[in-house]
N, C-alpha and C positions, 0 to 999 in steps of 0.2 A: 566603593559600592554606592555611597551616597551620591557621588558625582553621576554615576550611570543612571540611578533612579531619577535624579533631577532632570537629566537629559530626556528620559522617556516621558516624564510628566510634562515637560515643556512641549514636547512634540504633540502629546495628547491635547494639551490646552490649545495649541495652535490649530489642531484639527477641529476642535469644538468651535473656535471662533470663525472658522471658514476662511481664514487667510484673507480677510477683506481688505487689509491695508498693507502698505510697504511691499508691494509686489514689484520686483525688478523687471519681470518680463512675463507675458501671458499670451498664449495662442490657442484659440479654439478651432483652428483649421477650417474655418468656413471659407467657401470660395468654390470656383468651378471644379467639377470633377476632372481629374487628369492633370491638373496644374500643380506646380510645386509652390510651397509657401514662400513668401518674402522673408527677409531677415534671417534666412537659414543658409548654412553651408553644408555641402555633401562631399566630404573629403575623400571618399573612396572612388570617385569618378565613375559611379555606376550609371547604367543607362537611364534615360528619362522615365522609364516605367517604374523606377524605384523612388520611394519617398514622394508620393503624389497624394493629393487630396482625393478622398473617396467618401462621398456621403458625409461630409463634415468631419471626417477623420483623416489621420495621416497614415497611409498604408506603406509599410516598409518595403514590400516586394520580398521575394523568396531568396534569403541569403544563403541557403544551402548550395546554390549553384555558383556562388562567388568563390571559386577555388583560389583565385589569386590573392584574396584577402583572408583566406582561412575560414571563410564562412561568416565573417564579421562585416557589418555595414552600419554607418552612423549618420545621423542628422544633428547638427549642432548650431546653436545660436551664433550668429556672426560675431567674430572677435571685436568688431567695432562697437557692438552693443554690450557684450558681456565679458570682454577680455580681462577686466580688472576686478571682477567679482572675487571675493575671498571667502567670507563667512556667509553662508546662505543654505537654504534647502531647495531642492528641486523635486517636483511632484508631477506625476502623469497617470492618467487612467489608460489601461490597455486591455485588449482581449485577443486571444490567440486561438484560431480555428484548427491549428495543426496538432498532430499527435505527440509532438515534442515541443518544448518551450525553451526559449533563450531570450527573454525580454530584458533589456538593459537600460540603465541610466548612467550617463557620464557627467563628471563634474571636475572643476578646476582644469578644464581642457585648455592647454596652451598650444598644442599642435597635435598632429596625428601620431607623434611619438612620445607625448608626455601628457598623461591624464589619469584620473581615477575612474574605475568602472565598477558599478554594482549591478547585480542581476539576479533573477530568479530562473532556475533551470529545473527541468523535469523531463523524464522519458516516459511518463505515464505510470511508472512504478516508484521510482526514487525522485524526490524533490529536495532542493537545497537552495540556500542563498550563498552568494560568493562576492567578495570584493577583491579586485585585482588592481595592482599598480603597474602602469605602463610608463617606464622611465627610459629615455634614450632608445626607444624602440623595443626594449626588452620587457616582456610580460612576466609579472610575478604575482602569484596568488598570496595575498596577505591575510585572508580570513575566509573561512567556509563554515557553514552551519547546516547540517542535515535536518530535515523535517522531523519533528518529534514533540514531546510534551513541552520542551523549552522553546520550541520554534514552530508555531503552527502555520503551515502554508496551505492556502486553499487550493482548489483544483484550478490548474492553469493550462491544461491541455484540452483539446477538442471542445473549446468554448463555443457556444452556439450563436452569439451575437452581442451587440453592444450592451444588452441588458445583463450580461454576465461579467462585465468589466471588474477588474481589480485595481487597487491604487498602489502604485510603487513609488517609494519616497526615499531620497538620500539626503542626509544632513551633514554639512561641513561647519565645524566651529573650532578654529585653531588646529590642533593636532587630532581632535576627536572627529570620527566619521561614523555615522549611523545609517544602516540600511534596513528598511522595513517594508512589509507587504501587508496590505489590509489592516494596518495598525496592530498586527499580532506577531507574525514572524519578525524577529529583530536580530540584527547582527551589528556589533560595535567593535571598532578597532582604533588604535592610536597610531598615527603616522604623520610625519611632518615633511615629507619629501617635496611636495608641491604646495605652494602657498596660495595661488589664485589662478583663475581661468574661467572660461565660459562653461556652459552646460548644454546637455542635449540628451537624445535617446538613441538606442541602437538595438540590433538583434544579432544573435549568433545561431546560424543554421535554423532560422525561424522565419515566419511570415506573419507578423503581428500588425495590429491596428491600434493607434494611439489617439488620445483626445485630452483636452483640458490640461495642457502643459503650463505649469506655473513655476516661477522662480521668485523667492522672497527672502529678504534679509532680516525678517522680524525675529528670527531665532538666535541671532548672533549674541545679543546681550544676555540672553538666558544662559547660553553656553559659557559665557565669560563668568557669570555668577557661579555656575556649577563648578567651573575649574578652580575657583578660589576656595571652594570648600573641601577639596580633596586632592591630595598630592600622591595618592597611591598609583600603582601600576594598572595596566589594563585588566579588565575582568571579562571573561568569556562565558557565555551562557552554557556551553557544553565543551569542556576543556579538551576532551580526547578527539573531537572531530573538528576542532578549530585551531588553526595555527596562528600564533601571535608573533609578529615580526619584531620582538623586543629583545632579541639576544637569548643565548642559551643559559640555562641554570640547572634544571632538573629534567630527567627523562624517565620514561617507563621502560624497565627492562623486561621485555616480553619473554625471551628465551636465551639461554647461553649453552656453551658446550656443544655447539652444532658444527657440522662440516659445512664447507662452502656452499654446496648445492642445497642443503636443507635451509641454510640461512637466506639464500637468494629467493627460494620459493616462498618462505614465510614473509619476507620483505614485500614481494609482489602482492601477496594475498592481503597483507595489511594495507598497502597502498590502494588496492582495488576496493577495500571496504571503507575508504574515506579518511584514514589516518595519515598525517603528514607533519613533518618529514618522518620517514622511516629509515634509520641508519643501520648499516651492518658494520660492526667493529671487530677487529682481529686482535687476539692476545694469546701468545704461546701456542699458535697453530690452531686454535679453536675460535669460533665465531659467536658474536653476541648480536641480538636484534633489539634495537631501541626505537621507541615510538614517541613522537611529540617533543615539544620544547616548552618548559614551564618556568615561570619566574620565581615560584616558591615551592617548597616541599609539599605544602598543603594542596596547592593546585595539582601537582604531579600525583599525589595520592588519590585525588578525585579522578584524575585521568586514568590511573590504574584500575579503579573500580569500573570506569566506562569500558576499558579494554576487555576486562573480564566479562562484563555484561554482554559484549558482542560475540561471546563464544570462545575467547582465548583464555580458557580457564588456567592454563599453565603459566600465565604471566607471573613473573617472579617477584617484582617489587619496584621500588623507586631508587634511582641513583643520581648522584650529582654528575653533571657533564663536565668534561675537561679534567684537568689535574695531571700531575706528573705520572701517576700510575694508571691513568685511564687507558683503555684499549684504543687502538688506532682505528679511526673510521675509514673504511675502505670504499664505501659507496653509500649514497644517500638518495632516497626516492621521494619525490614530491607528488602530492595528489594532483591529478590532472596533467602531469608531465609524462610524455611518452618518448622513447627513443627507438628508432628503427634503422635499418640499413638501406641506404639508397644504392641499389646495384647499378642502375643505368637510367639515363633519361633519353627518350626517343621523340622524334618529331611527329610520328603518327601512332595511332592506337594499334594498328596492325603490327607494326614492328615491335611495339612494347608487349603486345600479347605473345608474339613469337618468342621474345626474350623470357617472358614468364614461363611459357611451356618448356623451354629449354632448361630452366632452373629446376622445374619439377621433375623433368626426365632425368636430371643429373642428381636427384635424390634430396633436393631441398624442399622445404615446406613453408607455409604461411607467406606465400608470395601474392602480392596485390599490385594491380596497375591503377594509378591515381593520376588524374589530369591536374597539371599545375600550369596555369596560364595556357600558352599555346602548345606546350609539350606534355609528354606522358611519362610519369616516373614509375619505375619498377622498384617497389619497396618490399622488404622482407623482415619478418619478425615483429615483435612488439614487446619492449622491455621497459622496466621501471627505472633502470640506471644506465648511464652512458657506458660503464664498464662492460656490461653484458652485450650491448650493441657493438662495442669495439671488438670484443672477442670474435663475434660472428663476422664482422667486417674484415678482420685480419685473416680469418680462414678463407673467406671468399677471394681475397687478393692472392693468397697462396695457391688457390685452385684455378687461377687464371682470369678472375674477374677483376681486372686492374682498376676499374673505375669505382669499385665499392667504397662507400664512405658512410660515416655515421650521420643520421638525420634526426633532428629533434623537433618536437611540436607539442601542441597542447590539445587535450580533449576537453569537451564540456564537463565530463566526469570520466575518470578512469573506469573503463568498462569492466564490469564483473566478468570473470572468466566463465566460459560455458561449462556445464556439468560434464564430467567424464563418464562415459558409458562403456561397458564391456562389449567388445566387438567379437562376434562369432561369424565365421564364414558360412555362407549358405552351402547347401549340397552342390549347387552348380559350380560354385567357385572352388570347391574341394576336388572337383574332377581333375584327375591327372596329377594331383599332389600327394606325396607321401605324408604319413602322420607327422613326421618331423617338419616337413615343409609347411603343412597346414598350421602347425603351432607357431612357426616362425612368421608366417604371413599374418596371423592374428596379432602377434606381438608387435610387428612393424606397423600394422594398421592402427593399433592402439596408440603407439608412439606418434604416428601421424595425426591422429585425432587430438592428442594432447597438444601437439605443436599448433595445429589450426585453432584450437580453443584458446590459445594465448597463455597456456600454463607451463610451457616448456622453457627451460633455460637455454642459453646459447650452447652449452656443453651437450645438452640432450639433442638439440638439432644437429650438431656436428656428429654425434654418435649415431643418430638415426641414419644419416647419409652414409657413414662408414659401413654400417651393417647392410644397407641396401646394395652397396657395391659388392658384397661378398655372397649374396644369395643368388640362386639360379634365376635365369631370365623369366621362367614361368612365375615364380613367386614375385619377382619385381613387377611383372605386368599386372598382377592382381593389385598390388599396393599402388602402383601408378595410376590405375584406372580410378581407384577411390579418390586420389588426389585431384585428378583431372576433372572429375565430376563435381567435387567441392568447389574447384575454381570456377566452373561454369555456373554453379549456383550463385557464387558471390558476384560474378560478372552480371548475372541477370538482375540481382538486387541493385547493383550500381546503375544499370541502365534504367531501372524503374525510378531510382532516386533522381536522376537527371530529368526524366520525363515529368515526374511529379513537380519538380522545381519549375520547369517551363510552364506546366499547367497552372501553377500558382500565380506566376507572373501574368499569364493571359487572363486569369480570373480577375486579378486586380485591375488590369487594363480593360476589362469588359469585352474581351475578344472571345465571345461565347463559342463560335464555331471552331476556332483554333483550339480552345480548351477541350472541346468534345473530341477533336481529332487526336489530341494527345492521350486522352483516356483510351481511345481505340488502339493506339500504339501500345499502351500498357497492357491491354487485354491480349494482344497478340503475343506479348512476351510471357505473361503469367496470368492466364484467365482466372485462376482461383484466388488471386490476391484480394483479400477483403477490402483493402483500402480503395480499390477501384470503384466498388459500389457505393462506398461512403462519399467519395468525391463526385460520383455521378449524381447522387441525390443533392449534394451541395450545389452542383452546377445547375440542376433543374430549378432549385429554389431561388438561387440568385438571378438566374436568367428570367424566370417567371416574374419575380419581384421587380426587376429592372424594366422589363417590357411593359408590365402593368403600370408602373409608375410613369413611364414615358407616354402612355396612351391617354388622351383626353377622356374625361368621363370615368376613369377607373376608380376615382375616389368617390363616385356617386353610389347609386343604389346597387343591390345585389344583382338585379337584372342587367344593369349596365356592365358590371364586372363579368358576368357570365357571357355577355355578348362580346366583350373584349377577348376573353379566352377563346371563344369559338372563332372569331376573326383571325386571331393570331395562329390558331391551329391550322386553319385553312390556308393562310399565307405560307406557313412553314411547309405544309404538304405540297402546295403548288411549286414551292422553290426546291422541292426534293429533299428537304431536311426532315426525314421521317421520325427520327428520335425526338426532335423538338416538338413536332406536331403531336406525337403520341403523348408527350408530357402535358401539353395544354389540354388535350382531350381527357386525360386523367384528372386534371383539375376540374373540368366540367363534370365528369362522372362522380367525383367525390362530393361535389356540391348538389348534384341532382342525379341520384342513382337510377331514376326512372327515365333518364334521357336515352332514348333508343339509339339516336345517331351517335352519341359519344361511345356507347357500348360497342356498337358495330364498328366504329372507326378504330377503337383500341384493338379489337380482334384483327381487323384487316391490316393495320399497321404493324402489329406484332408479327403476323405471318410474313409480311413483306420484308421487315427488318431481318427476321430470321433467315428468310430465303436469300437475301443479299449477303448475309454473313457466311452462309454455308455453301453457296454455289459459286463455282469459279466462272468468270466471264468467258463466253463462247465467241470465237471470232465470227464476224458476220460473213454470210455467203457473198461471193463476188457476183457481179452482173453476168459474167461468163461462167458457165458450169456451176451454177449456184448450189448444186447438191439437192438433197431431198428435204423439203419443208424448210429451206433456209439454212440447213446444217452444212457446214463445210464438208465437201466431198472427201477430203483427206481424213478428217475425223471419222466420217462414216465408214470409209474403207478400213481404216485402222481398227475401229470397233469390231467390224465383221471379222477381220483377221484375228483379233484377240479371242473372239468367241470360238473360232475354228481351232485355235491353238489349245484353248481350255478343253474343248470337246475331245481333241486328239489325245490330250494328256489323260483325261478320264478313261477313254477307251484303252489306252496303253496300260494303265494301272489295272483295269478290269481284266485284260487278257493275261497280264502277268500273274495276277492272283489265281485265275482259272488254271493257268499252266502249272503253278506251284501246287495247287490242290491235286491235280491229276498225277503229277510226279510223286507226291507223297502217298497217294492211294496205291500207285503201282509199287512203290517200295514196300508198303505194308503187306500187300498181297504176296509179293515175292518172298517176304520173310515167312509168312505162314505156309506157302507152297513148298518152301525148302524143308519144312518140318514133316509134312505128311504127304507130299506128292499130289496135292489136290489139283483139280482142273483149273485151267486158266480163267481169267476174268471173262473173256469172250465166251468160253464154254459155259461158265456159270450163268451168264445172261441168257444163253439159249435155253437153259434148263429151268429158268424161273417160272413158277406157276403164275397163271393169270391172276391179276389183282395184287401182285406183290407191290408193296408200297414203294419199293426202290424204282419202279417204273415211273414214278411221279417226281423224279429228281429235279430239283430247281437249281438254277445257276447261282453261284455264290455272289453275294453283294460285295463289291470292291470296297476296300478301306477308303475312308475319305482322304482327299489330298491334304487337307489341313485339319489337325486334330482339334484345334480350338482357335477362337478369334484372338488375334494378337492386338495389343494396343498400337496406336498410331506411332509411326517411326519417329524417333527423336534422338537426341544425344544420349550417350550412355549415362546411367545414373548410379548412385552409390548403393541403393538398397539391395540389389541382387548380389552384391559382393559381401557387404558387411552386415547384412541382416537388419537393416533399418537406418543406414546413414543417409539415404536420400533417393531411392528410386530403383530402376532396373539396370542390370549390367548389360553392356552392349554385346551383341553377337560378334563372334569372331575374335574373342579375347585371346584364344590360343590358335588362331587360324581356323579356317573352315567356317562352320556355321555356329560356333559358340558352344556353350555348355549344353549337354544333354539334360533337359529338364525332367524332373520327376513327373509322372502323369498325375493329373487331377483325379479325385476320387471317382468321378463318373467314368474315367477312362481306364481305370485299373481292371475292370471286368474284361475288356477286350484285349488287354495287353499282359495280363498276369501270366507268369510262368509257373508250371507245376514244380514242386521241389525236386531237385536233382538227387537221384539215389547215389550213395557213396560206394558203388560197386564198379563192375566193369562198364566200359563205354557202351552206350546204347547201340543196338543193331541198326537203327535208322540213322544213316550218316549225314543226310542233308538236312540242314535247318533252314527255317524261314529267315527272312531279313530281320534285323533288330526291330523289336517292338511287337513281334508276333510270337506266340507261345509255341514251343516245340513239344506239343502233346499229341499223341496218336488218338484219333477218334475211333473208337471201337463200337461196332453195332451189335449184332446178334452173336453172342459167344456161347450159344447152347452147344453142348457136346465138346467144348474145349477141354482137352486133357491137361490137367495140372497135377503136379505132385501134391500129395496130401500134406496138410499142415493144420495146426490148431492155432487160430489167431487169439484165442483166449477171450475173456469177456470184453465187451465193448467198454472202453473207458467211460467212467461217469462224468468226466469233464470234457467230453467232445464239444468243440467250440461251436456256439451258435451266435453269440453276440446279443441275445434277446432274453427276456425274462421268462417267456413261454417255454415249456419243456415238452419233449416227445417221449412218451412211454415206450420202452422197448422191453418186452417181457423176456425174450430169449433169442439168442442168435445161434442157430444150429451150426455145428462145426463143419467146415468145408472138407470134403473128401477129395478123391482124386479127380473130380470133375465138377464143373459148375452145372446147376440144374437147367433142364430144358424149360422154356417158358411158353405156355400156351394160354391165350386169353379165353376165359369162359364166354359163354353166350352173354350178350348184352354188354360186352366190353370189359375193360379192366384186366387185371392180372390174376391168374389162378395161383394156387399154392404151388411152389416149386417142388420137383422131385430130384433125387440125387443119384441117377444111374451112372454107372461107369461108362466112359467113352474113351476108347483107346487112341483115337486119332483126332488131330486138330481139324476142324472144318474150315471152309472158306469164310473169311471175314466179310460180313455183309455190309460193305461200306456204302453202297447205294441206298440201302435201307436207312442207314444213319443220316446220310445227306438229305434224303427226301423228307425227313421229318422237320425241315425248316431250320436246320442248324444255322444256315447262312442268311436266313430271313432277317430283315431289320424289324425291330419292335421289341417289346418287353419279354423276350424269350431268353432261354439259357444262352450263355456265351458260345461262340462258334467252336471253341476249342474243348468243350466239356460235354461228354455224352451223358445220358441218364444212367443211373446205377443199374447193374445187372441183377436180376432176380428179385426186384422189389419195385414198389410204386416209385415213379420218378419225382424226386423233390426238386423245386426250383433251385437253380444254381445260386440265385441271390441269397438263399437261406444258408449257404455254406460260407463260413468265414475263413476256416483254415483246414482244408481237407488233408487227412493223413495219406501217406504213401504206403501201399501194401508191398512188402518185401517178399515176393513169390519166388521160391527156389526154382531154378531152371529158367526163369525169365528175368534174370537180373539186368539184362541189357535193354529191357523194354519198360517204358513208363505206362502204367495202367491208371486210368482215372478212378478215383475212389470218392465216395460220398458217405454221409451218415445213412445207416441202414434203417428203414422204417420197420414197423412191426411185421414179423413173418409168422405164418401159421404152420403147423407141422406138415411135412410133405406127404402126399398120398403115395401109394405104391407105384403108380404109373400115370403118365399124362399123354395126351395125343401129341402128334407131331406139331411143331410150332407153325403158326400162320402169322398173319400181320399183327404187329404189336400196336395197340392203341394206348397212347399215354394218358394216364388219368390226371385228374386235377391234383394240385399239390395238397399234401396233408395240412390239416388245420393247425396242428400242434408242431412246434419246432423243437429241435434237439436242445438238450440242456448242456451246460458247461460241466465238464467232468475233470477231476484231477488227472494229471499225467498226459493230458492232450497237448498238442503243440501250442506254443505261446500265443495267446490271443491278443488282439489290439486293445488298447485302452479306449474306453468310451468316455467322451466328454459329457459330464453331467449337465452341461448347458442345455442339452436337448431333452430334458424330462418333459413328458407330455402333460398337457392340461386337460381338465375334464371336458372342456368344450370341444377339444379336438377329436376325442375318440371315446365312445361310450365303453363301459367296462366289459360288456358282452360282445363287442365287435372285434373282429380279427384284423390285424394290420400286418401286412407283409411288404415291407419296403424293399427296394432294391439295395443290395449291399455289394460292395466291391470285393473281389478276390484279394487275398493278401499278396503283397509284393515282398520278395525276399529282402530283408534289411541287411545293410553292411555288417560285417562281422563285429560283434560286440555292441551293436546298437539295437535299441528297442524301438519298434515301429509303433507310432501313436496315430490312431485314426479317430476322427471326430464323428460321432454318430449323429445323423440328422434328426430333427424334431419330427414327431409323428405327422402323417398326412391324414386328414379327416377321411374316415371310411365313407364309401358310397360314391365319390366322384374322383376318378383317377386324375382328372385335370387339375385338381387343387394341390398346390404345394403347402399352403398354410391358410387356416381360417381361425379367427378368434373374435368372439362377440362379447365375452365377459358376462353374459346374462346368467349363466349357471354357476358362477363363482361367488363365494361369500364375500360380502362387502368388508372393507377395512384391511384386506390382506394384499400382499404383493404376489402376483401370479408366479408360480414356480418356474416357468420357462423364461421369465424376465430376470436377468442378472444385474446386480448392482446394489450396493448398500452404503448409505452415507448418513452422517449425523445431521446434516443440514438440508437434506432433500428426501422426499418420499415418493413412492410409486405404488398406488393402491387402487383396488377396485372400489368404485363409488356407486351409491344407489341413485345418484342424479341421472335423469333421463339421458340416454345415449343419443347417438346420431340419428337413430330412427324414431326418436320420440318416446321410447320406452326402454325398460330394462336397465342394465348397469353399463358402466364404461370405465376406462382406465384414466386415473388422475395423476398427473405429475405436479408436484408442488415444491417450491423452493423459496423460503422466506428470507434467507440470509445469503449474501454473496460471500460465503466463507470458503468456497472452493468449487471446482467444476464437478458436475455429476454426469455420468454416462451410463444409461441403462441399455442393455442389449438383449435381443431375443433371436436365437438361431432357427432357421428352417431349412429343409432340404434344398440343395443347390438347384437353382432355377436358371436355365440358359435358353438360348434361342429368342423366341418372342415371349415376353413375360408381361402380365397385367397385374398391377398393384392398385388396390382400392382401399380407402379408409375414410372415416369421418374425423374431423378435427375441430377443436374449439379452444380458444384462448380467452381467459377472463381478465388476466392482467399480466404485465411484464414491464421491465425497465428497458433501457436502450441496448442491452447486451444480448449476445447470440442466444437463441433458443429455437430448436428445430427438430424435425423428424426425418430420419435418413433411412434409405434402403441401400445396403452396402454389400460389398464383397469382403468377407472375412474381417469385419469390423474396421475396415479402412475407409475413412470418410473421403479420401481423395478418389476413391472408386465408388461413387455413389450417385443416386438422384435424391433430391431433398426438397423439403418444404420448410421454409424458415419464417417465423413470425418476426417481421422487421419493424422496428420503431426507432426513430431518431432520439427521442427523449420521452419522459413520462407524460408529457402534455400533447404530443403530436399524434396525428391519426396513423394507426398502424397499417401495415399491408402484409399480404402473404407473398413470399418470393418463391415461385414455383421454378426450381432450377434456375434462379436468378431473375425470373420474369416477375415484375411487381404486379400484384392484383389487389385492388382496394379491399379492406377488411374492417368489420366492426367487431370490437371486443364483445365476447359473450355469445356470438352467433356460431352455429354449426355450419361447416362447409364440407362438401363431399369432394374428395380429391381422387383422381384416377390417373395413373401413369400407364402408358402403353410403350413398353421398352422393346426395341429391336436390338438385342445385344450382338447379333451377327453383323449388323451394319453400323452399330454405335449410334442409333437414332432414338430420340425421345419425343413422344407426343403426349401432352398433358391436358387434363380437363378439370375444371372447377364447376361443380354443380351442373355437370353434363355439357358445359360450354368449353369449347376448345380454346385454350389460352397459349399453348406452345405446340407448334406443328413441326414434326420431324427435325427437331434441333439436334445438332451434332454434339455428342458428349465429348468433353475435353479429354477425359480418360475413360475409355470404354471397357468395362470389365467383361470377361467371358462368361461370368455367371454372377448372380447375387444370392446371398444366403443369410443376411442379417438385417434385422430391424434395430435401429438405434435412436435413442433420444439424447441429444447433445446440447451442451450449453458452454458458457465461459465461466471463468472464476467468479466474476462479479454479478452474474445473472441472477435475477429473482423473477418469479412469475408462477402462474398456474395455467396449465392447459390439459386438455382431455383428448383421448383417442377412443375410437369405437369402430366396430364392424370392419376389422382388418381382414383383407383377403388377398392372397397371392396365388395366381393360377396361370395355366398355359394360355397363350394368346392364339 
């Protein structure tokens, strides 16, 4: 320990002295941009765009694209200069703009197969130091230290510039090796394999910049003195997460008495949490898991405490390794080492992809295509030990994949496995599957998820394939589609990785236009990837800085710099580079918000860029037969033909609907005529009195060709099958048009079926096509002779779905006939009488149809008539109508509704004339016990006081129930209240009449580290209250949501927004479908860091913004076409932008952020209404 302390103090004293003397080598990398420094070698043979000078720094280039070297690249001092160096330290400053870090120092470099390497690694979440020994071309990790109290590692990802540099240092003295960063995080090891060699820097899957490279031998004598004072073994700062290559002595016994599968899983889990080595030993048929290697029992005891502190509370103790009675080690896993199965190697990506799809279709999982040099490898699985990989490889050979072999490599850090999630099939995927098949499909998808997450052993992968071979083709299709879409997602991420790598190289080489084109390629692959916008901002900053620096006079006055920006903007615009021109105009506008030209140019260029992005190029008209207005005549004729076809289709559907209605009417009349010998329909028409409302019959409106707007066509996704694994399922899964989807809530009204009576088959034999209800519309039933029965009292739990109640004093018992209905003078319905009527009358279908049943608009659904003998309540008020079981009419479905209040019948009433429907009653039925099961209402939709006054009546449209599958309970989400007075409003909230300091009841979300409250601070209109979101600690993500009724078609959303402060992480306001941010429009407050000027991103379009100022945002959504137009303070900033994913409706407001977000922002005057 004294030796280690002396070493650390020596390094600290050297830092204080500034290493002014005894420098063996020094390079500040000054020189022309794009040139390589002298006295350096580049052993990887990389292109000249790697390891070049850039602004007096050494730019490595993007190593993640160097597949041939495993993502490593180095620059080392030439051996002629440093080949004999033995005891020295090497130090360099570096900064890393990438979201991952792998910055390296190399020492005692003899050649590309023999050297020491020390580095700092981070993926943005986990950071660590590591020292590797490369000997005879074989890499071995000899020390690793995770960030923690004993090893403080500063932020080394997404660094913003040279001012954020960190110092990386590696010291060699005899067999002692010390690695440190920023003088804090320190890792020390003892190894004497290599005695001398030169030094240098490198990166692993990174793109870093280095400066102030120094090699000095001043430390050598200090280490010699330290060595003389201590003869003890190596000391590790954190014993459980550091492997010391000094031989085995003691190990931590984590668990014993396990079977082989349990032991293998625990071994992989320990390896993925940074422990190394992790051994599995066998004794008497049972398995033991051992972690670490320690030179003393005390060190191993400390390691045991560390294992338990990481959550392995079952760790049993410490044991001595080796010995005659020791268990036999059957496998050993090393941190950072991974084994896979190389199935085949192909010359082209297309052939490799085909091989990958064949493996998936054959029941295998975890298949990946990786480029290795000029070829493409098909790899499978990811295991911590060679034994596991060998087991899978042997199985593949037996199955005919003769080229399968074990492949081994290293990862920067062994990746933590993805979390396991329970997979449930969606209703669409269950279609056509029995209950047993559904259960088996869910089980296999869960196994597949485990395989793809890297948690499955080779035995589990083999077992999954065996079970897939035994299930039906239908079940296999479901599971295979899940796998195929996972593969597509991985391939998309791999494509993005290559593009980002090429983008980084172009950025280093200052090829701005090429870099911009690469980002456009990335957008086409995955428009919603947040890294694209981050890199776009980076490109604009670097390009602007470089262009300004190269322009004479830019370093002068503010006016000169402004002129430079304007000139550059005009030049870029003249050259057709609209994105660059826009960025320069934004620079002008940020410095001079009153510059009218800049503001106008930003708006114009935004529109032009958007137009170019969304419109496909039209072929130019030829000189001969140039068409109309320059349009290609073939396109013109084709368009006209398409319109004709669409009109013909609409006409066909219209005529089919009309024919079906007439046939149904005829069947109903025949039914009634068979019972009483009533006159035919033609005779009845001849006898109609003048003014009969049936003479005003309207033609039914045909059903729409398309029930709802579908998203843009694309490859099949996981979400539709597995309930959330990644997207929508492709149509045609089982042939035909795919799964029959359940209707959305707004469609249930038009498609709901009345409950089927459990008696004889209905007399009406012909049904409408699927999707239309088989319900007979009955009109005037006065005089209809029915057997007497007593329905008993009306159940007190008749379903309404609302808190309002309808008072029903008494319901007179029905006798042998229904009452005649005669409206009194002035309209309305008179009290019914109950005379006997021996014969069934003609069913007045025309009277029913003429009342607008088939009209479009907010009327009752086409299949549901008004109740007989009572005022007609709106069908929207009925949630679950009962079915009257009438003796003698068991084969006919009669519509039923809640009966409003009835008055005692008089002795007689005049003959019926035209019935005029009254307005719906103000009160609604109450829920009574014994009624049919009602749907659950989501409490998310509780009304707020500003939405509806207590004395106002609210009558929302409610869908009819849909019969649930047997044994299932239907859950329906109730919408939030619509403000009374304006039917065009879906949602309005101003917060002015809510008490301050509370969270509004219709906004859901509760977090210890974030609040959402009503504030007295003046709102967006300069007075009243507003809604305040505040998060002071980045302790977790916060998501507040508020639901409103589904809004479809053309929807307008307006609100006021203000942000007082925020850091660089995500914070925004979203208008979504069903709380899915991928189907949304959004406003994000964007900030690169706490010192930079923020901007508003309106659906990705940047708008300058000053903290503390209110802005009025307006979205004009055309959900039918998937287009968005946006305004900020009544100025159009986005014009008819095509939505990447177009929802068919929106119904949720969301406030979203990231884990580390902190900030304060306000909302006010929220309004969602019809466009």
